[in-house]
N, C-alpha and C positions, 0 to 999 in steps of 0.2 A: 342661268340656272346654277351653274357651278359657283359663281360668285356668291349667290344667295346661300348656298350650302356652306361655303367657307366662312361667311359672315356669321351664320347661325351657329356653327361649331365654335367659332371664336368667342361669340357672346356667351354661349353656354359654358365654355371653359372658364371664362373670366367670372361668370356668376357663381360657379362652383367654388372657385378659389376665394372670392369675396365672401361667400357665405361661411367659409371656414373661419375667416378673420372676424366676421361680425357675430357669429354664434359661439365663439370660443369661451366666453364667460358664462353662457347659458347652459352649456353642456358639461356635465360632470362625469368623468370616467373613473371607474374603480381602479385601484392600484394594480390588481391582477390584469385588467384589460390594458392598462398603460404599459405593463411589461410585455404583454403579448403582441401589441401592434408592431413594434420593430421586427419581431421574429416573423410575423405574418407577411410583412413587406418583403423580407429577405426570401421567404418561401415562394412568394408570388413571382419575384424576379428570377429565382432559380428555375421555377416551372416554365416561365416564358423563355428563358435562355435554352433550356432543354428541348422545348418544343421547336424553337427556331433552329436548333442545331440538328435535329433528327427528322423533321417533317418538312415536306413541301406540299402545300395545299392539304390534301387529306391522305397523302401517300408518304411512305418512307423515302427520304431524300437520297438514299444510296450510301455507299461507304465513304466517298470522297469528302463530303461535307463534315461528317463526324470526325474523320481523321484530321482534317484541317483544324477543327475546333480543338481536338485533343492536343495537337502540336502547339496551338496558340495558348491553351491552358497550361501546358507544361512549361513553355517559355515564360509566361506570366508568373507562374509559381517560382521559377528560377530568377525572377526579377530582371528579365531582359527589358530593354527599352520598348516602349509602346509600338514604335514604328517597326521594329524587328519582329515583334509578336504578330502584328497585322500582316506584314509582308510574308513572313514564313508560313502563317496559316493559309493565306491565299495561294501561295506557291505550291504548298502540299496538295491542296484541293485541285488546283489547276493541273498539276503534273499527273495526279491520279486520273483525272478526267481525260487528259490527253492520252494517257496509256490505255484508256478504254474502260476504266473502272467506273461504274455508275455512281 
């Protein structure tokens, strides 16, 4: 059953990507919509990142996770190497949880 679900999702994903290539010439988007699509994609990614940083299932994740994300964002903004950003964010979250902060 699991294999069938994986295959169905794979076929569906491939079909959606292929339909974009095949229908590209048939679909005409207005200039305002073409300018709006990259902004909409960025807004969707920001909402997804915000939800993942703050929520666990349907509850608030606690203070440790957002603190780790904030440290990671600060280091990324300061152009620290990626490995340093990930390790520092994980370390902050882990140390806060070890200290008993939810």
